[in-house]
Residue, then its C-alpha position, 0 to 999 in steps of 0.5 A: q564285804v558288801q555287794l551292791v545292785e542297783s535297779g530302777g533306772g530307765l528313760v523317763q520324761a522331764g517332770g516324771s519320777l523314778r525310784l532307784s533301789c540299791a540291795a545290799s548283801g551281807r548281815t552287816f548292812s545296817r552298820y554302813a552309811m550309804g551314798w547315791f552318786r551319779q556321773a553324766p557323760g563327760k563329767e566327773r562322778e558327783i555325790v547325790s545324797a548320803i544317809n547314815w546307818s539309821g536313816d535319821n540323817t540325810y544329805h542332798v546336793d543343792s541341785v536335787k533338794g526338794r526333788f530327791a529323797t533317800t531312805r533305807d530299809n535295814a530289814k531289807n538290806t536296801v536303800y532307795l532313792q526317790m526322784n521326782s520332778l526329773k530334769p534332763e540334767d538329772t540324766a547320768v549313771y547312778y551308783c550306790a556306795a557303802g562306807d563306814r562313815y556318813s559322809y558326802y565325799e566319795k573317798a569315804y565309800d569302800y563298796w560300789g554298785q555297778g550303776t544304773q542308767v537314768t535318762v531324762s528326756s525333754 
């Protein structure tokens, strides 16, 4: 069992930056692949990024490539989403998730955080 808690969301102007953190409980964090997802009002939840257990492999959806970066610190049981050059269309609730397989499919993830709101004003 893994419990996930996101933090770092907030209100930022377009072009600004935020760093989201996802802290995991448990001593087996390093075995899990992690994903970041987001859900904007009236839209389905979508993948933002994924990172494998070691941090050697990452995936980012096309809309955030070159602006977002995903890293993890297994010693701190934490995964990060650095978001730069934010746009109003990045406004959403951001969720982190843990799963056994490195994947960009939502169904691959078994454990989810409660989400953190990111609002980008124009």
